[in-house]
All heavy atoms as an XYZ file, in Angstrom:
843
protein
N       0.825     -1.181      0.000
C       0.000      0.000      0.000
C       0.873      1.250      0.000
O       2.008      1.223      0.411
C      -0.898      0.018      1.228
C      -1.941     -1.054      1.280
S      -3.544     -0.290      1.383
C      -4.394     -1.279      0.214
N       0.312      2.333     -0.412
C       1.053      3.585     -0.494
C       1.353      4.141      0.898
O       0.838      3.676      1.899
C       0.256      4.611     -1.295
O      -0.868      5.013     -0.551
N       2.182      5.178      0.916
C       2.567      5.794      2.185
C       1.360      6.374      2.908
O       1.294      6.362      4.131
C       3.603      6.888      1.930
N       0.382      6.873      2.152
C      -0.814      7.437      2.763
C      -1.586      6.345      3.511
O      -2.188      6.590      4.545
C      -1.726      8.097      1.697
C      -3.030      8.571      2.293
C      -0.996      9.238      1.020
N      -1.513      5.126      3.006
C      -2.277      4.036      3.590
C      -1.493      3.285      4.665
O      -2.060      2.500      5.387
C      -2.705      3.052      2.494
C      -3.497      3.692      1.375
S      -4.893      4.684      1.899
C      -5.877      3.474      2.691
N      -0.174      3.475      4.761
C       0.646      2.728      5.700
C       0.382      3.094      7.153
O       0.418      2.245      8.023
C       2.139      2.941      5.388
C       2.582      2.324      4.077
C       2.488      0.805      4.071
O       2.699      0.178      5.111
O       2.178      0.248      3.010
N       0.138      4.365      7.417
C      -0.047      4.793      8.797
C      -1.343      4.232      9.364
O      -2.264      3.896      8.639
C      -0.049      6.322      8.858
C      -1.148      6.936      8.013
C      -0.962      8.417      7.788
O       0.083      8.788      7.233
O      -1.866      9.162      8.170
N      -1.396      4.108     10.684
C      -2.609      3.632     11.335
C      -3.714      4.656     11.117
O      -3.524      5.851     11.329
C      -2.370      3.449     12.827
C      -3.570      2.905     13.536
C      -3.351      2.764     15.031
O      -2.190      2.815     15.464
O      -4.349      2.619     15.747
N      -4.870      4.186     10.701
C      -5.953      5.092     10.340
C      -6.922      5.220     11.507
O      -7.500      4.250     11.958
C      -6.670      4.609      9.076
C      -5.678      4.626      7.935
C      -7.897      5.451      8.793
C      -6.197      4.161      6.634
N      -7.031      6.441     12.006
C      -7.955      6.733     13.094
C      -9.239      7.346     12.545
O     -10.298      7.192     13.125
C      -7.302      7.690     14.089
C      -6.100      7.079     14.768
C      -5.430      8.051     15.697
C      -4.198      7.378     16.289
N      -3.237      8.310     16.798
N      -9.107      8.064     11.424
C     -10.253      8.733     10.821
C     -10.083      8.685      9.312
O      -8.997      8.924      8.793
C     -10.306     10.183     11.308
C     -11.577     10.899     10.961
C     -11.672     12.230     11.691
N     -10.902     13.291     11.078
C     -11.309     14.005     10.035
N     -12.471     13.762      9.492
N     -10.554     14.953      9.536
N     -11.165      8.365      8.607
C     -11.101      8.273      7.149
C     -11.371      9.642      6.537
O     -12.506     10.018      6.297
C     -12.091      7.228      6.634
C     -11.536      5.860      6.785
C     -11.756      5.000      7.812
C     -10.632      5.213      5.898
N     -11.039      3.853      7.609
C     -10.340      3.952      6.442
C     -10.024      5.580      4.699
C      -9.484      3.049      5.828
C      -9.174      4.679      4.084
C      -8.910      3.436      4.641
N     -10.309     10.360      6.259
C     -10.426     11.664      5.610
C     -10.644     11.451      4.120
O     -10.455     10.352      3.593
C      -9.142     12.490      5.821
O      -8.054     11.790      5.206
C      -8.860     12.711      7.296
N     -11.016     12.518      3.434
C     -11.208     12.444      1.983
C      -9.909     12.035      1.295
O      -9.922     11.269      0.321
C     -11.692     13.783      1.445
N      -8.794     12.498      1.803
C      -7.499     12.157      1.209
C      -7.215     10.655      1.332
O      -6.766     10.025      0.386
C      -6.404     12.967      1.889
C      -5.047     12.717      1.291
C      -4.008     13.600      1.928
N      -2.711     13.319      1.317
C      -1.610     13.910      1.649
N      -1.606     14.835      2.578
N      -0.483     13.604      1.070
N      -7.487     10.096      2.500
C      -7.258      8.658      2.695
C      -8.222      7.831      1.846
O      -7.845      6.827      1.266
C      -7.408      8.306      4.165
C      -6.269      8.829      4.999
C      -6.383      8.319      6.420
N      -5.283      8.822      7.214
C      -5.420      9.561      8.292
N      -6.610      9.898      8.716
N      -4.362      9.964      8.958
N      -9.483      8.256      1.811
C     -10.463      7.542      0.991
C     -10.044      7.557     -0.474
O     -10.102      6.531     -1.158
C     -11.849      8.176      1.128
C     -12.512      7.938      2.455
C     -13.860      8.661      2.474
C     -14.531      8.593      3.807
N     -15.819      9.326      3.817
N      -9.629      8.724     -0.958
C      -9.255      8.826     -2.374
C      -8.008      7.996     -2.667
O      -7.898      7.403     -3.744
C      -9.057     10.281     -2.790
O      -8.008     10.869     -2.072
N      -7.074      7.920     -1.726
C      -5.881      7.091     -1.932
C      -6.270      5.619     -2.035
O      -5.770      4.886     -2.910
C      -4.890      7.299     -0.793
N      -7.181      5.174     -1.182
C      -7.635      3.790     -1.235
C      -8.403      3.515     -2.520
O      -8.176      2.498     -3.186
C      -8.503      3.476     -0.013
C      -9.053      2.055      0.060
C      -7.926      1.028      0.070
C      -9.934      1.895      1.279
N      -9.290      4.425     -2.895
C     -10.065      4.256     -4.131
C      -9.139      4.193     -5.337
O      -9.318      3.354     -6.228
C     -11.104      5.399     -4.284
C     -11.686      5.442     -5.686
C     -12.206      5.242     -3.245
N      -8.121      5.036     -5.371
C      -7.169      5.024     -6.471
C      -6.447      3.683     -6.553
O      -6.268      3.129     -7.644
C      -6.167      6.170     -6.317
C      -5.182      6.374     -7.462
C      -5.929      6.637     -8.762
C      -4.256      7.528     -7.146
N      -6.055      3.134     -5.421
C      -5.383      1.837     -5.418
C      -6.313      0.737     -5.900
O      -5.886     -0.184     -6.600
C      -4.840      1.532     -4.027
C      -3.656      2.420     -3.687
C      -2.944      2.016     -2.409
O      -3.385      1.046     -1.751
O      -1.948      2.669     -2.082
N      -7.592      0.824     -5.564
C      -8.563     -0.161     -6.044
C      -8.741     -0.035     -7.546
O      -8.727     -1.026     -8.275
C      -9.903     -0.006     -5.296
C      -9.729     -0.428     -3.835
C     -10.999     -0.821     -5.963
C     -10.909     -0.097     -2.933
N      -8.889      1.192     -8.031
C      -9.069      1.414     -9.473
C      -7.840      0.953    -10.253
O      -7.959      0.380    -11.332
C      -9.386      2.901     -9.756
C     -10.796      3.227     -9.248
C      -9.274      3.226    -11.240
C     -11.157      4.684     -9.309
N      -6.659      1.175     -9.696
C      -5.423      0.759    -10.361
C      -5.182     -0.743    -10.262
O      -4.272     -1.261    -10.891
C      -4.225      1.509     -9.759
C      -4.213      2.973    -10.085
C      -3.102      3.720     -9.356
O      -2.587      3.278     -8.328
N      -2.740      4.880     -9.886
N      -5.984     -1.436     -9.478
C      -5.847     -2.879     -9.359
C      -4.776     -3.326     -8.377
O      -4.405     -4.494     -8.344
N      -4.294     -2.411     -7.561
C      -3.268     -2.755     -6.576
C      -3.855     -3.522     -5.397
O      -3.150     -4.255     -4.713
C      -2.561     -1.505     -6.075
C      -1.748     -0.801     -7.141
C      -1.089      0.446     -6.587
C      -0.278      1.163     -7.652
N       0.310      2.416     -7.137
N      -5.132     -3.302     -5.140
C      -5.818     -3.963     -4.037
C      -7.278     -4.160     -4.445
O      -7.810     -3.389     -5.258
C      -5.700     -3.131     -2.734
C      -6.424     -1.825     -2.849
C      -6.164     -3.897     -1.524
N      -7.914     -5.194     -3.923
C      -9.327     -5.423     -4.221
C     -10.178     -4.843     -3.101
O      -9.680     -4.539     -2.013
C      -9.637     -6.925     -4.351
O      -9.428     -7.546     -3.072
C      -8.775     -7.586     -5.411
N     -11.452     -4.726     -3.378
C     -12.381     -4.211     -2.378
C     -12.389     -5.126     -1.156
O     -12.344     -4.657     -0.018
C     -13.806     -4.072     -2.966
C     -14.830     -3.777     -1.878
C     -13.840     -2.990     -4.038
N     -12.415     -6.434     -1.391
C     -12.458     -7.359     -0.257
C     -11.174     -7.303      0.566
O     -11.215     -7.362      1.798
C     -12.736     -8.784     -0.725
O     -11.749     -9.216     -1.632
N     -10.021     -7.160     -0.097
C      -8.758     -7.038      0.636
C      -8.750     -5.768      1.490
O      -8.351     -5.795      2.657
C      -7.573     -7.014     -0.329
C      -7.313     -8.322     -1.025
C      -6.293     -8.198     -2.158
O      -5.992     -7.064     -2.585
O      -5.825     -9.246     -2.621
N      -9.178     -4.669      0.895
C      -9.196     -3.389      1.611
C     -10.160     -3.437      2.783
O      -9.843     -2.955      3.879
C      -9.573     -2.261      0.658
N     -11.325     -4.041      2.575
C     -12.304     -4.092      3.659
C     -11.785     -4.932      4.819
O     -11.989     -4.571      5.985
C     -13.651     -4.605      3.159
O     -13.540     -5.927      2.693
N     -11.094     -6.026      4.520
C     -10.516     -6.842      5.588
C      -9.375     -6.108      6.289
O      -9.299     -6.082      7.515
C      -9.990     -8.166      5.030
C     -11.060     -9.222      4.851
C     -10.452    -10.589      4.600
N      -9.550    -10.617      3.461
C      -9.909    -10.835      2.201
N     -11.174    -11.065      1.915
N      -9.028    -10.852      1.228
N      -8.496     -5.520      5.506
C      -7.318     -4.867      6.067
C      -7.673     -3.707      6.981
O      -7.045     -3.494      8.008
C      -6.395     -4.384      4.952
C      -5.129     -3.728      5.466
C      -4.189     -3.330      4.349
O      -4.432     -3.594      3.184
N      -3.099     -2.676      4.711
N      -8.682     -2.931      6.595
C      -9.020     -1.730      7.349
C     -10.297     -1.871      8.164
O     -10.817     -0.894      8.683
C      -9.122     -0.527      6.400
C      -7.831     -0.232      5.707
C      -7.682     -0.504      4.355
C      -6.755      0.280      6.401
C      -6.483     -0.238      3.708
C      -5.548      0.538      5.770
C      -5.417      0.281      4.419
N     -10.804     -3.107      8.272
C     -11.993     -3.392      9.056
C     -13.168     -2.509      8.639
O     -13.800     -1.832      9.453
C     -11.704     -3.229     10.558
C     -12.791     -3.848     11.423
O     -13.445     -4.812     10.960
O     -12.998     -3.364     12.551
N     -13.429     -2.508      7.323
C     -14.546     -1.768      6.742
C     -15.483     -2.766      6.082
O     -15.066     -3.867      5.713
C     -14.039     -0.779      5.691
C     -13.062      0.284      6.161
C     -12.377      0.941      4.972
C     -13.776      1.323      6.995
N     -16.732     -2.388      5.890
C     -17.632     -3.266      5.154
C     -17.359     -3.110      3.658
O     -17.030     -2.012      3.199
C     -19.112     -2.929      5.428
O     -19.382     -1.612      4.957
C     -19.433     -3.035      6.909
N     -17.477     -4.196      2.899
C     -17.280     -4.087      1.449
C     -18.216     -3.065      0.805
O     -17.816     -2.342     -0.096
C     -17.566     -5.503      0.938
C     -17.268     -6.389      2.102
C     -17.671     -5.586      3.316
N     -19.446     -2.974      1.310
C     -20.390     -2.010      0.718
C     -19.928     -0.575      0.950
O     -20.128      0.288      0.095
C     -21.798     -2.216      1.283
O     -21.814     -2.004      2.669
N     -19.299     -0.313      2.098
C     -18.792      1.029      2.377
C     -17.667      1.384      1.402
O     -17.638      2.471      0.823
C     -18.289      1.105      3.821
C     -17.833      2.466      4.253
C     -17.458      2.515      5.725
O     -17.109      1.473      6.315
O     -17.523      3.619      6.285
N     -16.752      0.439      1.198
C     -15.635      0.671      0.271
C     -16.169      0.829     -1.151
O     -15.740      1.724     -1.884
C     -14.605     -0.475      0.358
C     -13.501     -0.287     -0.665
C     -14.019     -0.575      1.766
N     -17.118     -0.010     -1.540
C     -17.703      0.091     -2.881
C     -18.397      1.427     -3.084
O     -18.341      2.000     -4.176
C     -18.677     -1.065     -3.116
C     -17.984     -2.395     -3.311
C     -18.939     -3.574     -3.333
O     -20.147     -3.390     -3.061
O     -18.475     -4.682     -3.607
N     -19.048      1.938     -2.043
C     -19.710      3.243     -2.182
C     -18.672      4.344     -2.380
O     -18.899      5.283     -3.146
C     -20.601      3.547     -0.974
O     -19.835      3.843      0.166
N     -17.507      4.232     -1.736
C     -16.437      5.206     -1.949
C     -15.944      5.148     -3.385
O     -15.690      6.181     -4.004
C     -15.276      4.959     -1.001
C     -15.568      5.187      0.447
C     -16.693      5.766      0.983
C     -14.735      4.844      1.547
N     -16.589      5.787      2.353
C     -15.404      5.237      2.735
C     -13.491      4.239      1.655
C     -14.861      5.038      3.995
C     -12.955      4.044      2.926
C     -13.629      4.437      4.077
N     -15.811      3.930     -3.909
C     -15.355      3.768     -5.296
C     -16.376      4.384     -6.251
O     -16.011      5.122     -7.174
C     -15.106      2.280     -5.630
C     -14.820      2.092     -7.110
C     -13.955      1.720     -4.787
N     -17.657      4.125     -6.005
C     -18.707      4.695     -6.859
C     -18.701      6.220     -6.803
O     -18.806      6.890     -7.833
C     -20.088      4.166     -6.446
C     -20.264      2.699     -6.759
O     -19.506      2.160     -7.600
O     -21.166      2.075     -6.152
N     -18.570      6.776     -5.598
C     -18.517      8.232     -5.450
C     -17.293      8.808     -6.161
O     -17.373      9.858     -6.803
C     -18.472      8.617     -3.967
C     -19.760      8.372     -3.225
C     -19.627      8.598     -1.727
O     -18.702      9.303     -1.302
O     -20.457      8.049     -0.990
N     -16.173      8.104     -6.050
C     -14.951      8.551     -6.719
C     -15.105      8.562     -8.227
O     -14.671      9.502     -8.898
N     -15.742      7.536     -8.761
C     -15.957      7.468    -10.216
C     -16.883      8.582    -10.678
O     -16.651      9.199    -11.719
C     -16.519      6.102    -10.600
C     -15.502      4.991    -10.520
C     -16.124      3.658    -10.886
C     -15.120      2.532    -10.791
N     -15.740      1.228    -11.087
N     -17.945      8.845     -9.888
C     -18.860      9.940    -10.255
C     -18.136     11.280    -10.231
O     -18.308     12.112    -11.117
C     -20.058      9.982     -9.312
C     -21.176      9.050     -9.688
C     -22.453      9.388     -8.945
N     -22.309      9.394     -7.493
C     -22.415      8.324     -6.709
N     -22.660      7.147     -7.246
N     -22.282      8.430     -5.405
N     -17.318     11.485     -9.208
C     -16.568     12.733     -9.107
C     -15.572     12.889    -10.231
O     -15.380     13.979    -10.778
N     -14.933     11.781    -10.596
C     -13.958     11.818    -11.676
C     -14.655     12.131    -13.002
O     -14.172     12.944    -13.781
C     -13.243     10.462    -11.764
C     -12.103     10.439    -12.724
S     -11.143      8.900    -12.771
C     -11.991      7.750    -11.769
N     -15.804     11.499    -13.224
C     -16.559     11.745    -14.457
C     -16.966     13.212    -14.546
O     -16.822     13.848    -15.579
C     -17.806     10.860    -14.487
C     -18.671     11.071    -15.705
C     -19.933     10.228    -15.658
O     -19.928      9.168    -15.012
O     -20.923     10.648    -16.272
N     -17.437     13.748    -13.433
C     -17.855     15.152    -13.418
C     -16.666     16.074    -13.667
O     -16.772     17.052    -14.397
C     -18.526     15.499    -12.092
C     -19.036     16.922    -12.080
O     -19.723     17.350    -12.992
N     -18.679     17.653    -11.052
N     -15.528     15.771    -13.063
C     -14.348     16.628    -13.217
C     -13.856     16.662    -14.659
O     -13.285     17.659    -15.107
C     -13.227     16.141    -12.299
N     -14.099     15.592    -15.398
C     -13.613     15.514    -16.781
C     -14.619     16.040    -17.804
O     -14.331     16.046    -18.996
C     -13.225     14.071    -17.114
C     -12.049     13.529    -16.289
C     -11.853     12.043    -16.554
C     -10.776     14.304    -16.578
N     -15.770     16.483    -17.363
C     -16.759     17.047    -18.287
C     -16.298     18.409    -18.782
O     -15.534     19.109    -18.129
C     -18.103     17.220    -17.592
C     -18.775     15.931    -17.281
C     -20.089     16.159    -16.611
N     -20.610     14.857    -16.231
C     -21.864     14.619    -15.980
N     -22.744     15.592    -16.033
N     -22.268     13.426    -15.646
N     -16.805     18.790    -19.950
C     -16.486     20.098    -20.502
C     -17.021     21.206    -19.597
O     -16.373     22.230    -19.404
C     -17.064     20.238    -21.910
N     -18.210     20.986    -19.053
C     -18.815     21.936    -18.122
C     -19.204     21.173    -16.858
O     -20.332     20.712    -16.726
C     -20.064     22.571    -18.734
C     -19.784     23.460    -19.916
C     -21.066     24.102    -20.402
C     -20.782     25.032    -21.551
N     -22.010     25.666    -22.039
N     -18.275     21.034    -15.929
C     -18.583     20.260    -14.717
C     -19.689     20.903    -13.886
O     -19.792     22.120    -13.816
C     -17.276     20.250    -13.928
C     -16.295     21.034    -14.689
C     -16.930     21.558    -15.926
N     -20.522     20.044    -13.297
C     -21.554     20.520    -12.398
C     -20.915     20.749    -11.039
O     -20.002     20.045    -10.650
C     -22.648     19.465    -12.239
C     -23.342     19.103    -13.525
C     -24.317     17.943    -13.340
O     -24.195     17.196    -12.348
O     -25.185     17.783    -14.200
N     -21.422     21.718    -10.314
C     -20.893     21.866     -8.964
C     -21.595     20.870     -8.051
O     -22.589     20.245     -8.405
C     -20.975     23.300     -8.457
C     -22.374     23.763     -8.084
O     -23.341     23.026     -8.298
O     -22.482     24.877     -7.552
N     -21.053     20.700     -6.879
C     -21.555     19.697     -5.944
C     -23.013     19.956     -5.596
O     -23.812     19.030     -5.493
C     -20.674     19.675     -4.677
C     -21.238     18.746     -3.632
C     -19.264     19.279     -5.028
N     -23.374     21.213     -5.457
C     -24.762     21.554     -5.116
C     -25.720     21.092     -6.210
O     -26.770     20.531     -5.927
C     -24.886     23.048     -4.873
C     -26.272     23.478     -4.457
C     -26.345     25.003     -4.299
N     -27.557     25.375     -3.657
C     -27.684     25.623     -2.363
N     -26.646     25.529     -1.582
N     -28.844     25.952     -1.846
N     -25.356     21.321     -7.472
C     -26.206     20.883     -8.589
C     -26.353     19.367     -8.592
O     -27.438     18.842     -8.832
C     -25.623     21.359     -9.917
C     -25.739     22.852    -10.149
C     -24.974     23.307    -11.384
O     -24.193     22.511    -11.941
O     -25.151     24.456    -11.782
N     -25.256     18.655     -8.345
C     -25.320     17.193     -8.299
C     -26.255     16.736     -7.185
O     -27.098     15.855     -7.387
C     -23.931     16.603     -8.050
C     -22.987     16.731     -9.208
C     -21.616     16.153     -8.864
O     -21.415     15.575     -7.802
N     -20.682     16.311     -9.773
N     -26.112     17.347     -6.015
C     -26.940     16.992     -4.866
C     -28.405     17.276     -5.160
O     -29.269     16.441     -4.904
C     -26.479     17.769     -3.628
C     -27.357     17.574     -2.431
C     -27.282     16.410     -1.675
C     -28.277     18.550     -2.053
C     -28.096     16.220     -0.574
C     -29.093     18.374     -0.952
C     -29.000     17.211     -0.214
O     -29.817     17.032      0.869
N     -28.691     18.450     -5.711
C     -30.078     18.813     -6.006
C     -30.693     17.873     -7.047
O     -31.855     17.497     -6.936
C     -30.157     20.267     -6.471
C     -29.924     21.255     -5.333
C     -29.818     22.701     -5.798
O     -29.792     22.954     -7.014
O     -29.738     23.577     -4.917
N     -29.906     17.483     -8.047
C     -30.411     16.538     -9.053
C     -30.702     15.180     -8.415
O     -31.718     14.547     -8.694
C     -29.413     16.387    -10.195
C     -30.008     15.582    -11.367
C     -29.038     15.359    -12.509
N     -28.054     14.374    -12.117
C     -26.749     14.577    -12.008
N     -26.249     15.765    -12.264
N     -25.928     13.627    -11.650
N     -29.818     14.753     -7.527
C     -30.001     13.474     -6.852
C     -31.249     13.517     -5.963
O     -32.034     12.564     -5.946
C     -28.759     13.147     -6.032
C     -28.728     11.740     -5.487
C     -27.427     11.440     -4.777
O     -26.743     12.328     -4.291
N     -27.079     10.174     -4.730
N     -31.455     14.605     -5.237
C     -32.638     14.754     -4.396
C     -33.902     14.737     -5.253
O     -34.887     14.071     -4.918
C     -32.558     16.044     -3.549
C     -33.903     16.382     -2.916
C     -31.493     15.916     -2.481
N     -33.873     15.437     -6.381
C     -35.031     15.471     -7.281
C     -35.356     14.068     -7.795
O     -36.523     13.661     -7.811
C     -34.754     16.409     -8.459
C     -35.904     16.541     -9.410
C     -35.563     17.433    -10.583
C     -36.704     17.420    -11.583
N     -36.284     17.792    -12.913
N     -34.336     13.327     -8.192
C     -34.553     11.958     -8.674
C     -35.162     11.080     -7.583
O     -36.075     10.284     -7.842
C     -33.242     11.342     -9.167
C     -32.723     11.985    -10.442
O     -33.499     12.716    -11.114
O     -31.540     11.776    -10.769
N     -34.665     11.219     -6.364
C     -35.197     10.425     -5.256
C     -36.629     10.816     -4.923
O     -37.463      9.952     -4.628
C     -34.304     10.575     -4.023
C     -32.939      9.908     -4.120
C     -32.071     10.307     -2.929
C     -33.068      8.398     -4.199
N     -36.938     12.109     -4.999
C     -38.306     12.560     -4.736
C     -39.263     12.013     -5.791
O     -40.380     11.596     -5.470
C     -38.371     14.088     -4.708
C     -37.768     14.698     -3.470
C     -37.674     16.213     -3.541
O     -37.594     16.800     -4.615
N     -37.657     16.851     -2.374
N     -38.830     11.990     -7.050
C     -39.667     11.444     -8.115
C     -39.913      9.958     -7.892
O     -41.035      9.469     -8.052
C     -39.016     11.682     -9.474
C     -39.064     13.116     -9.930
C     -38.309     13.357    -11.232
O     -37.800     12.388    -11.843
O     -38.223     14.519    -11.649
N     -38.873      9.220     -7.518
C     -39.019      7.789     -7.264
C     -39.963      7.545     -6.088
O     -40.809      6.641     -6.127
C     -37.651      7.155     -6.993
N     -39.842      8.367     -5.044
C     -40.726      8.245     -3.886
C     -42.175      8.506     -4.294
O     -43.084      7.777     -3.903
C     -40.293      9.227     -2.798
C     -41.206      9.237     -1.601
C     -41.147      8.230     -0.649
C     -42.135     10.261     -1.427
C     -41.985      8.239      0.452
C     -42.974     10.276     -0.337
C     -42.910      9.268      0.606
O     -43.748      9.283      1.682
N     -42.382      9.553     -5.073
C     -43.732      9.880     -5.533
C     -44.350      8.755     -6.346
O     -45.524      8.404     -6.161
N     -43.568      8.170     -7.230
C     -44.056      7.047     -8.037
C     -44.403      5.854     -7.154
O     -45.419      5.184     -7.364
C     -43.010      6.657     -9.075
C     -42.841      7.685    -10.175
C     -41.671      7.368    -11.103
O     -41.090      6.262    -11.002
O     -41.340      8.229    -11.924
N     -43.569      5.583     -6.159
C     -43.828      4.468     -5.251
C     -45.107      4.701     -4.457
O     -45.900      3.771     -4.239
C     -42.639      4.259     -4.313
N     -45.325      5.937     -4.019
C     -46.545      6.255     -3.264
C     -47.790      6.095     -4.136
O     -48.811      5.579     -3.679
C     -46.474      7.677     -2.698
C     -45.493      7.829     -1.559
S     -45.813      6.720     -0.176
C     -47.397      7.299      0.376
N     -47.718      6.525     -5.390
C     -48.856      6.361     -6.301
C     -49.168      4.880     -6.505
O     -50.340      4.475     -6.493
C     -48.563      7.029     -7.646
C     -48.646      8.540     -7.680
C     -48.169      9.063     -9.034
C     -50.066      9.003     -7.415
N     -48.133      4.098     -6.692
C     -48.334      2.661     -6.891
C     -48.952      2.027     -5.644
O     -49.869      1.213     -5.739
C     -47.013      1.973     -7.223
C     -47.175      0.497     -7.516
C     -45.886     -0.180     -7.932
O     -44.935      0.514     -8.325
O     -45.851     -1.415     -7.857
N     -48.468      2.419     -4.469
C     -49.008      1.891     -3.217
C     -50.483      2.250     -3.059
O     -51.308      1.405     -2.700
C     -48.204      2.422     -2.038
C     -48.620      1.937     -0.653
C     -48.467      0.428     -0.539
C     -47.785      2.627      0.405
N     -50.824      3.497     -3.356
C     -52.230      3.926     -3.259
C     -53.108      3.160     -4.249
O     -54.240      2.774     -3.929
C     -52.340      5.427     -3.502
C     -51.817      6.243     -2.352
C     -51.934      7.722     -2.606
N     -51.336      8.475     -1.518
C     -50.734      9.617     -1.652
N     -50.659     10.195     -2.844
N     -50.210     10.228     -0.617
N     -52.591      2.951     -5.457
C     -53.359      2.212     -6.464
C     -53.590      0.770     -6.008
O     -54.686      0.226     -6.168
C     -52.632      2.238     -7.801
N     -52.580      0.164     -5.426
C     -52.725     -1.221     -4.944
C     -53.743     -1.293     -3.805
O     -54.552     -2.216     -3.741
C     -51.390     -1.766     -4.476
C     -50.457     -2.090     -5.603
C     -49.124     -2.593     -5.086
N     -48.200     -2.767     -6.183
C     -47.429     -3.822     -6.312
N     -47.445     -4.783     -5.426
N     -46.610     -3.907     -7.341
N     -53.690     -0.316     -2.890
C     -54.649     -0.301     -1.784
C     -56.066     -0.118     -2.310
O     -57.005     -0.764     -1.848
C     -54.300      0.807     -0.794
C     -53.128      0.476      0.096
C     -52.881      1.583      1.099
C     -51.734      1.242      2.029
N     -51.502      2.301      3.018
N     -56.227      0.769     -3.273
C     -57.544      1.011     -3.865
C     -58.050     -0.252     -4.549
O     -59.205     -0.644     -4.388
C     -57.450      2.169     -4.877
C     -58.742      2.520     -5.532
C     -59.684      3.188     -4.572
C     -60.905      3.695     -5.303
N     -61.872      4.279     -4.418
N     -57.177     -0.918     -5.290
C     -57.536     -2.159     -5.968
C     -57.952     -3.219     -4.954
O     -58.966     -3.894     -5.132
C     -56.364     -2.661     -6.820
C     -56.624     -3.968     -7.488
C     -57.445     -4.033     -8.598
C     -56.062     -5.134     -7.006
C     -57.706     -5.239     -9.223
C     -56.311     -6.346     -7.625
C     -57.134     -6.409     -8.726
N     -57.156     -3.336     -3.881
C     -57.471     -4.330     -2.853
C     -58.809     -4.038     -2.197
O     -59.593     -4.942     -1.909
C     -56.370     -4.379     -1.787
C     -55.096     -5.033     -2.267
C     -55.293     -6.489     -2.641
O     -56.058     -7.209     -2.015
N     -54.601     -6.932     -3.668
N     -59.112     -2.762     -1.967
C     -60.381     -2.421     -1.347
C     -61.545     -2.733     -2.294
O     -62.597     -3.181     -1.847
C     -60.424     -0.951     -0.916
O     -60.444     -0.097     -2.043
N     -61.358     -2.534     -3.580
C     -62.415     -2.846     -4.558
C     -62.591     -4.338     -4.691
O     -63.724     -4.829     -4.745
C     -62.072     -2.221     -5.919
C     -62.107     -0.695     -5.989
C     -61.606     -0.225     -7.347
C     -63.499     -0.185     -5.717
N     -61.517     -5.072     -4.750
C     -61.583     -6.529     -4.879
C     -62.170     -7.135     -3.609
O     -62.995     -8.038     -3.658
C     -60.183     -7.129     -5.151
C     -60.190     -8.633     -5.072
C     -59.697     -6.691     -6.527
N     -61.796     -6.610     -2.463
C     -62.317     -7.107     -1.176
C     -63.801     -6.915     -1.044
O     -64.508     -7.754     -0.529
N     -64.329     -5.788     -1.551
C     -65.764     -5.510     -1.455
C     -66.559     -6.414     -2.381
O     -67.670     -6.807     -2.084
C     -66.041     -4.051     -1.792
C     -65.586     -3.105     -0.719
C     -65.884     -1.660     -1.094
C     -65.365     -0.738     -0.012
N     -65.555      0.667     -0.366
N     -65.981     -6.744     -3.551
C     -66.688     -7.590     -4.516
C     -66.824     -9.021     -4.003
O     -67.759     -9.709     -4.327
C     -65.956     -7.610     -5.861
C     -66.096     -6.262     -6.584
O     -66.964     -5.465     -6.182
O     -65.322     -6.029     -7.537
N     -65.872     -9.493     -3.207
C     -65.882    -10.876     -2.752
C     -66.880    -11.096     -1.637
O     -67.318    -12.209     -1.413
C     -64.476    -11.276     -2.273
C     -63.491    -11.339     -3.402
C     -62.070    -11.686     -2.923
O     -61.899    -11.919     -1.715
O     -61.173    -11.722     -3.761
N     -67.306    -10.090     -0.896
C     -68.198    -10.277      0.239
C     -69.646    -10.255     -0.157
O     -70.107     -9.977     -1.174
C     -67.992     -9.182      1.309
O     -68.146     -7.905      0.706
C     -66.669     -9.364      1.970
């Protein structure tokens, strides 16, 4: 592991996370190896890798979005998904109430 990763880690700073993500992307270490070595869950390490890839993609765009725009877009997408789920739930409840009344 690199010098940044050699020291005992008390707190995962952005610098340490990015060093680990870079080593994973370069193939120097796997997610499972890193999670075992640093006592992290594989899903936590994978989420760091995903965030790193998104950040890298944004940084390489001709017109990068700022963090606030990314966050607002993500919130909007989640709100839309929640709204769709609520509509589906209401439709299912309505259907169940209609079907239940017909059977009695």
